[in-house]
MOPAC internal coordinates of N, CA, C and O (Angstrom, degrees):
PM7 1SCF
backbone

  N    0.0000 0     0.00 0     0.00 0    0    0    0
  C    1.4531 1     0.00 0     0.00 0    1    0    0
  C    1.5261 1   106.81 1     0.00 0    2    1    0
  O    1.2310 1   119.85 1   -45.38 1    3    2    1
  N    1.3239 1   117.90 1   134.62 1    3    2    1
  C    1.4554 1   121.08 1   179.45 1    5    3    2
  C    1.5237 1   110.19 1   -72.12 1    6    5    3
  O    1.2310 1   121.29 1   -19.40 1    7    6    5
  N    1.3284 1   115.13 1   160.60 1    7    6    5
  C    1.4652 1   119.49 1   179.91 1    9    7    6
  C    1.5230 1   111.53 1   -61.63 1   10    9    7
  O    1.2310 1   119.99 1   141.41 1   11   10    9
  N    1.3183 1   117.63 1   -38.59 1   11   10    9
  C    1.4622 1   120.02 1  -179.30 1   13   11   10
  C    1.5306 1   111.25 1   -68.95 1   14   13   11
  O    1.2310 1   120.04 1   143.98 1   15   14   13
  N    1.3215 1   117.52 1   -36.02 1   15   14   13
  C    1.4678 1   120.22 1   176.70 1   17   15   14
  C    1.5169 1   110.51 1   -65.53 1   18   17   15
  O    1.2310 1   120.69 1   135.27 1   19   18   17
  N    1.3286 1   116.28 1   -44.73 1   19   18   17
  C    1.4597 1   120.16 1   179.16 1   21   19   18
  C    1.5163 1   110.49 1   -62.09 1   22   21   19
  O    1.2310 1   120.13 1   135.68 1   23   22   21
  N    1.3268 1   117.36 1   -44.32 1   23   22   21
  C    1.4583 1   121.47 1   179.70 1   25   23   22
  C    1.5219 1   110.75 1   -61.75 1   26   25   23
  O    1.2310 1   120.52 1   136.96 1   27   26   25
  N    1.3071 1   116.60 1   -43.04 1   27   26   25
  C    1.4653 1   120.31 1  -179.75 1   29   27   26
  C    1.5174 1   111.23 1   -62.16 1   30   29   27
  O    1.2310 1   120.30 1   133.65 1   31   30   29
  N    1.3090 1   117.02 1   -46.35 1   31   30   29
  C    1.4621 1   120.45 1   179.76 1   33   31   30
  C    1.5265 1   110.31 1   -66.90 1   34   33   31
  O    1.2310 1   120.44 1   140.43 1   35   34   33
  N    1.3264 1   116.77 1   -39.57 1   35   34   33
  C    1.4638 1   120.25 1   178.28 1   37   35   34
  C    1.5294 1   110.87 1   -60.91 1   38   37   35
  O    1.2310 1   120.33 1   140.79 1   39   38   37
  N    1.3087 1   116.98 1   -39.21 1   39   38   37
  C    1.4624 1   119.98 1   178.06 1   41   39   38
  C    1.5191 1   111.86 1   -67.32 1   42   41   39
  O    1.2310 1   120.32 1   142.22 1   43   42   41
  N    1.3165 1   116.99 1   -37.78 1   43   42   41
  C    1.4629 1   119.67 1   176.69 1   45   43   42
  C    1.5213 1   109.51 1   -58.64 1   46   45   43
  O    1.2310 1   121.05 1   134.32 1   47   46   45
  N    1.3250 1   115.60 1   -45.68 1   47   46   45
  C    1.4608 1   119.86 1  -179.00 1   49   47   46
  C    1.5174 1   111.15 1   -67.99 1   50   49   47
  O    1.2310 1   120.06 1   139.46 1   51   50   49
  N    1.3199 1   117.49 1   -40.54 1   51   50   49
  C    1.4631 1   120.75 1  -178.99 1   53   51   50
  C    1.5232 1   111.25 1   -59.44 1   54   53   51
  O    1.2310 1   120.53 1   142.47 1   55   54   53
  N    1.3012 1   116.59 1   -37.53 1   55   54   53
  C    1.4592 1   120.13 1  -178.97 1   57   55   54
  C    1.5193 1   113.07 1   -90.83 1   58   57   55
  O    1.2310 1   120.90 1  -179.32 1   59   58   57
  N    1.3350 1   115.88 1     0.68 1   59   58   57
  C    1.4604 1   118.94 1  -178.33 1   61   59   58
  C    1.5138 1   112.84 1   -95.39 1   62   61   59
  O    1.2310 1   119.72 1   176.64 1   63   62   61
  N    1.2890 1   118.14 1    -3.36 1   63   62   61
  C    1.4509 1   120.95 1  -177.76 1   65   63   62
  C    1.5077 1   112.68 1    93.91 1   66   65   63
  O    1.2310 1   120.00 1  -172.04 1   67   66   65
  N    1.3264 1   117.61 1     7.96 1   67   66   65
  C    1.4542 1   122.25 1   174.47 1   69   67   66
  C    1.5125 1   115.20 1    66.07 1   70   69   67
  O    1.2310 1   119.91 1  -126.85 1   71   70   69
  N    1.2899 1   117.77 1    53.15 1   71   70   69
  C    1.4687 1   121.01 1   177.43 1   73   71   70
  C    1.5199 1   109.35 1   -56.26 1   74   73   71
  O    1.2310 1   120.58 1   -40.80 1   75   74   73
  N    1.3267 1   116.49 1   139.20 1   75   74   73
  C    1.4554 1   118.49 1  -174.05 1   77   75   74
  C    1.5158 1   114.33 1  -101.75 1   78   77   75
  O    1.2310 1   118.77 1   151.40 1   79   78   77
  N    1.2822 1   119.95 1   -28.60 1   79   78   77
  C    1.4660 1   121.36 1  -178.45 1   81   79   78
  C    1.5181 1   110.25 1   -75.40 1   82   81   79
  O    1.2310 1   120.70 1   -38.60 1   83   82   81
  N    1.3332 1   116.26 1   141.40 1   83   82   81
  C    1.4603 1   120.17 1  -179.00 1   85   83   82
  C    1.5179 1   111.87 1   -56.42 1   86   85   83
  O    1.2310 1   120.20 1   139.35 1   87   86   85
  N    1.3284 1   117.23 1   -40.65 1   87   86   85
  C    1.4563 1   119.57 1  -177.29 1   89   87   86
  C    1.5185 1   112.69 1   -67.76 1   90   89   87
  O    1.2310 1   120.26 1   158.91 1   91   90   89
  N    1.3352 1   117.10 1   -21.09 1   91   90   89
  C    1.4571 1   119.72 1   179.46 1   93   91   90
  C    1.5196 1   111.60 1  -110.68 1   94   93   91
  O    1.2310 1   119.98 1  -171.14 1   95   94   93
  N    1.3088 1   117.65 1     8.86 1   95   94   93
  C    1.4629 1   122.68 1  -179.06 1   97   95   94
  C    1.5250 1   109.30 1   -94.53 1   98   97   95
  O    1.2310 1   120.04 1   -71.83 1   99   98   97
  N    1.3428 1   117.52 1   108.17 1   99   98   97
  C    1.4615 1   119.78 1  -177.92 1  101   99   98
  C    1.5255 1   114.58 1   -58.17 1  102  101   99
  O    1.2310 1   119.84 1   152.68 1  103  102  101
  N    1.3424 1   117.92 1   -27.32 1  103  102  101
  C    1.4697 1   119.22 1   179.49 1  105  103  102
  C    1.5201 1   111.15 1   -59.09 1  106  105  103
  O    1.2310 1   120.43 1   133.89 1  107  106  105
  N    1.2957 1   116.78 1   -46.11 1  107  106  105
  C    1.4642 1   119.86 1  -178.67 1  109  107  106
  C    1.5135 1   112.00 1   -87.21 1  110  109  107
  O    1.2310 1   121.27 1   137.34 1  111  110  109
  N    1.3062 1   115.17 1   -42.66 1  111  110  109
  C    1.4586 1   120.68 1  -174.20 1  113  111  110
  C    1.5180 1   113.00 1   -68.39 1  114  113  111
  O    1.2310 1   120.07 1   149.38 1  115  114  113
  N    1.3212 1   117.46 1   -30.62 1  115  114  113
  C    1.4721 1   120.56 1  -173.73 1  117  115  114
  C    1.5243 1   114.07 1  -112.72 1  118  117  115
  O    1.2310 1   119.50 1  -175.81 1  119  118  117
  N    1.3285 1   118.57 1     4.19 1  119  118  117
  C    1.4620 1   119.16 1  -175.66 1  121  119  118
  C    1.5204 1   112.64 1   -57.44 1  122  121  119
  O    1.2310 1   120.19 1   130.64 1  123  122  121
  N    1.3271 1   117.24 1   -49.36 1  123  122  121
  C    1.4670 1   119.58 1  -178.98 1  125  123  122
  C    1.5318 1   110.93 1   -63.36 1  126  125  123
  O    1.2310 1   120.58 1   140.36 1  127  126  125
  N    1.3299 1   116.50 1   -39.64 1  127  126  125
  C    1.4708 1   120.19 1   178.94 1  129  127  126
  C    1.5290 1   110.65 1   -67.61 1  130  129  127
  O    1.2310 1   120.66 1   139.27 1  131  130  129
  N    1.3337 1   116.34 1   -40.73 1  131  130  129
  C    1.4660 1   120.19 1   176.44 1  133  131  130
  C    1.5233 1   109.81 1   -60.15 1  134  133  131
  O    1.2310 1   120.45 1   130.39 1  135  134  133
  N    1.3404 1   116.75 1   -49.61 1  135  134  133
  C    1.4629 1   120.60 1  -179.33 1  137  135  134
  C    1.5262 1   111.73 1   -59.33 1  138  137  135
  O    1.2310 1   120.51 1   142.86 1  139  138  137
  N    1.3099 1   116.64 1   -37.14 1  139  138  137
  C    1.4634 1   120.83 1  -176.53 1  141  139  138
  C    1.5300 1   113.04 1   -78.19 1  142  141  139
  O    1.2310 1   120.12 1   137.55 1  143  142  141
  N    1.3312 1   117.37 1   -42.45 1  143  142  141
  C    1.4602 1   120.72 1  -170.47 1  145  143  142
  C    1.5272 1   115.76 1  -108.97 1  146  145  143
  O    1.2310 1   119.47 1   156.25 1  147  146  145
  N    1.3281 1   118.62 1   -23.75 1  147  146  145
  C    1.4696 1   119.44 1  -169.01 1  149  147  146
  C    1.5255 1   114.12 1  -133.39 1  150  149  147
  O    1.2310 1   119.76 1  -163.23 1  151  150  149
  N    1.3203 1   118.06 1    16.77 1  151  150  149
  C    1.4624 1   121.21 1  -174.89 1  153  151  150
  C    1.5337 1   113.22 1   -58.07 1  154  153  151
  O    1.2310 1   119.48 1   151.36 1  155  154  153
  N    1.2959 1   118.60 1   -28.64 1  155  154  153
  C    1.4592 1   120.91 1  -177.88 1  157  155  154
  C    1.5205 1   114.49 1   -87.45 1  158  157  155
  O    1.2310 1   120.05 1  -178.53 1  159  158  157
  N    1.3095 1   117.52 1     1.47 1  159  158  157
  C    1.4584 1   121.74 1  -177.07 1  161  159  158
  C    1.5199 1   110.01 1   -83.66 1  162  161  159
  O    1.2310 1   120.61 1   -51.41 1  163  162  161
  N    1.3200 1   116.43 1   128.59 1  163  162  161
  C    1.4621 1   121.54 1   177.64 1  165  163  162
  C    1.5261 1   109.67 1   -73.80 1  166  165  163
  O    1.2310 1   120.50 1   -43.01 1  167  166  165
  N    1.3366 1   116.65 1   136.99 1  167  166  165
  C    1.4657 1   119.56 1   179.90 1  169  167  166
  C    1.5209 1   112.34 1   -69.11 1  170  169  167
  O    1.2310 1   121.42 1   -23.65 1  171  170  169
  N    1.3181 1   114.90 1   156.35 1  171  170  169
  C    1.4597 1   121.20 1   176.43 1  173  171  170
  C    1.5034 1   112.12 1   111.53 1  174  173  171
  O    1.2310 1   121.42 1   -31.74 1  175  174  173
  N    1.3144 1   114.90 1   148.26 1  175  174  173
  C    1.4517 1   120.54 1   175.57 1  177  175  174
  C    1.5192 1   114.67 1    67.52 1  178  177  175
  O    1.2310 1   119.95 1  -163.37 1  179  178  177
  N    1.3287 1   117.71 1    16.63 1  179  178  177
  C    1.4587 1   120.37 1   179.52 1  181  179  178
  C    1.5163 1   114.40 1    77.11 1  182  181  179
  O    1.2310 1   120.16 1  -167.55 1  183  182  181
  N    1.3331 1   117.30 1    12.45 1  183  182  181
  C    1.4664 1   120.37 1  -176.61 1  185  183  182
  C    1.5251 1   113.28 1   -64.14 1  186  185  183
  O    1.2310 1   119.94 1   142.11 1  187  186  185
  N    1.3263 1   117.72 1   -37.89 1  187  186  185
  C    1.4611 1   120.23 1  -178.36 1  189  187  186
  C    1.5258 1   110.27 1   -69.36 1  190  189  187
  O    1.2310 1   120.55 1   134.48 1  191  190  189
  N    1.3143 1   116.55 1   -45.52 1  191  190  189
  C    1.4666 1   119.96 1   177.68 1  193  191  190
  C    1.5250 1   109.71 1   -61.46 1  194  193  191
  O    1.2310 1   120.35 1   138.50 1  195  194  193
  N    1.3177 1   116.93 1   -41.50 1  195  194  193
  C    1.4647 1   120.49 1   178.71 1  197  195  194
  C    1.5337 1   110.30 1   -62.57 1  198  197  195
  O    1.2310 1   120.50 1   139.04 1  199  198  197
  N    1.3240 1   116.66 1   -40.96 1  199  198  197
  C    1.4671 1   120.38 1   178.39 1  201  199  198
  C    1.5222 1   110.11 1   -62.37 1  202  201  199
  O    1.2310 1   120.66 1   131.32 1  203  202  201
  N    1.3374 1   116.35 1   -48.68 1  203  202  201
  C    1.4600 1   119.62 1  -179.90 1  205  203  202
  C    1.5194 1   111.25 1   -61.19 1  206  205  203
  O    1.2310 1   120.33 1   136.25 1  207  206  205
  N    1.3196 1   116.98 1   -43.75 1  207  206  205
  C    1.4652 1   119.75 1   178.59 1  209  207  206
  C    1.5272 1   111.27 1   -64.24 1  210  209  207
  O    1.2310 1   120.01 1   147.24 1  211  210  209
  N    1.3200 1   117.59 1   -32.76 1  211  210  209
  C    1.4575 1   121.43 1   177.68 1  213  211  210
  C    1.5268 1   113.25 1   -68.22 1  214  213  211
  O    1.2310 1   120.85 1   157.56 1  215  214  213
  N    1.3141 1   115.98 1   -22.44 1  215  214  213
  C    1.4711 1   122.00 1   178.98 1  217  215  214
  C    1.5281 1   110.44 1  -106.02 1  218  217  215
  O    1.2310 1   120.14 1  -162.36 1  219  218  217
  N    1.3121 1   117.33 1    17.64 1  219  218  217
  C    1.4630 1   123.43 1  -170.99 1  221  219  218
  C    1.5348 1   114.00 1   -49.37 1  222  221  219
  O    1.2310 1   120.16 1   140.04 1  223  222  221
  N    1.3211 1   117.31 1   -39.96 1  223  222  221
  C    1.4597 1   119.79 1  -178.09 1  225  223  222
  C    1.5319 1   112.39 1   -68.06 1  226  225  223
  O    1.2310 1   119.97 1   165.91 1  227  226  225
  N    1.3297 1   117.66 1   -14.09 1  227  226  225
  C    1.4601 1   122.00 1  -179.82 1  229  227  226
  C    1.5330 1   112.71 1  -105.31 1  230  229  227
  O    1.2310 1   119.63 1   173.99 1  231  230  229
  N    1.3218 1   118.31 1    -6.01 1  231  230  229
  C    1.4601 1   122.06 1  -175.62 1  233  231  230
  C    1.5194 1   111.69 1   -77.35 1  234  233  231
  O    1.2310 1   121.47 1   -21.86 1  235  234  233
  N    1.3305 1   114.80 1   158.14 1  235  234  233
  C    1.4623 1   120.18 1   174.67 1  237  235  234
  C    1.5283 1   109.09 1   -68.77 1  238  237  235
  O    1.2310 1   120.56 1   -24.10 1  239  238  237
  N    1.3126 1   116.53 1   155.90 1  239  238  237
  C    1.4621 1   120.74 1   178.05 1  241  239  238
  C    1.5251 1   111.29 1   -60.91 1  242  241  239
  O    1.2310 1   120.40 1   143.76 1  243  242  241
  N    1.3288 1   116.85 1   -36.24 1  243  242  241
  C    1.4586 1   120.84 1   179.69 1  245  243  242
  C    1.5214 1   111.13 1   -63.79 1  246  245  243
  O    1.2310 1   120.30 1   137.24 1  247  246  245
  N    1.3170 1   117.04 1   -42.76 1  247  246  245
  C    1.4582 1   121.05 1   179.05 1  249  247  246
  C    1.5251 1   110.34 1   -66.46 1  250  249  247
  O    1.2310 1   120.45 1   136.97 1  251  250  249
  N    1.3195 1   116.75 1   -43.03 1  251  250  249
  C    1.4718 1   119.83 1   177.80 1  253  251  250
  C    1.5233 1   110.60 1   -57.43 1  254  253  251
  O    1.2310 1   120.46 1   136.19 1  255  254  253
  N    1.3328 1   116.73 1   -43.81 1  255  254  253
  C    1.4605 1   120.80 1   179.86 1  257  255  254
  C    1.5266 1   110.65 1   -63.75 1  258  257  255
  O    1.2310 1   120.14 1   139.73 1  259  258  257
  N    1.3273 1   117.34 1   -40.27 1  259  258  257
  C    1.4641 1   120.86 1   178.79 1  261  259  258
  C    1.5297 1   110.89 1   -64.39 1  262  261  259
  O    1.2310 1   120.58 1   137.60 1  263  262  261
  N    1.3208 1   116.49 1   -42.40 1  263  262  261
  C    1.4632 1   119.59 1   178.06 1  265  263  262
  C    1.5284 1   110.88 1   -65.43 1  266  265  263
  O    1.2310 1   120.66 1   140.54 1  267  266  265
  N    1.3219 1   116.35 1   -39.46 1  267  266  265
  C    1.4628 1   120.50 1   178.03 1  269  267  266
  C    1.5248 1   111.35 1   -63.45 1  270  269  267
  O    1.2310 1   120.65 1   142.80 1  271  270  269
  N    1.3384 1   116.36 1   -37.20 1  271  270  269
  C    1.4725 1   119.88 1  -178.44 1  273  271  270
  C    1.5261 1   111.63 1   -67.86 1  274  273  271
  O    1.2310 1   120.10 1   156.22 1  275  274  273
  N    1.3185 1   117.42 1   -23.78 1  275  274  273
  C    1.4727 1   121.56 1   177.08 1  277  275  274
  C    1.5249 1   110.82 1   -65.38 1  278  277  275
  O    1.2310 1   120.66 1   149.21 1  279  278  277
  N    1.3118 1   116.35 1   -30.79 1  279  278  277
  C    1.4668 1   121.49 1  -174.00 1  281  279  278
  C    1.5241 1   112.62 1   -76.74 1  282  281  279
  O    1.2310 1   120.09 1   164.36 1  283  282  281
  N    1.3327 1   117.43 1   -15.64 1  283  282  281
  C    1.4552 1   121.16 1  -176.22 1  285  283  282
  C    1.4999 1   112.57 1   -83.26 1  286  285  283
  O    1.2310 1   120.10 1   180.00 1  287  286  285

């Protein structure tokens, strides 16, 4: 994983309230979806989450569940 990808995912988690379960952890649950759909998005300001939500119909079920768990 590149440093920018790791940083982007780390920021998503930092602003998500730090979910601890793998199924609700966006770092693990959304990595493949991030790499596929949002790799060029600069971290910060909720841009990565917005990108993932914008591609929601194409995301894995695991990633969707992780994003949903952020909202609770």
